[in-house]
C-alpha positions, 0 to 999 in steps of 0.5 A, a space after each residue: 830047339 838049339 838051332 832055332 835058339 842060335 838063329 835068334 840069339 847068335 849071329 850065324 856068320 860067326 860060326 865057321 862050321 858045325 861038328 857032328 859025329 854022324 858022318 851022314 851029316 858031313 858035307 851038309 849045311 846048318 844055318 848056312 855053315 858046313 857040317 864036318 867031322 870031329 877031326 876038323 878040330 885037329 886042323 885049327 889052333 886055339 879054336 873057340 868051340 860052341 857046344 850046340 847041345 844042352 843034353 850032351 854038353 858035359 860029354 862033349 866037353 870031356 871029349 874035347 878036353 881028352 882029344 882036342 885040348 891042344 887045338 881048342 882055346 875056349 869051350 862055350 855052352 849054348 846056354 851061356 849065350 842066353 845069360 
């Protein structure tokens, strides 16, 4: 559902890559963008992260804050795109 929402309300060209913990998805494409593992956040500086999950948003935000805070400047929930 979230992927369909992104297709209609957000320009996928603004997405550099998706992150997924499921290593089977790494190297695949979503909306024409690569899927990488969480370690990809360590390679950036001041990333803006769109949390592409409504159910797991609070858990994902907590993980980003605990493990990647030095590399992430802003976290946006997908629900915020609809406001």
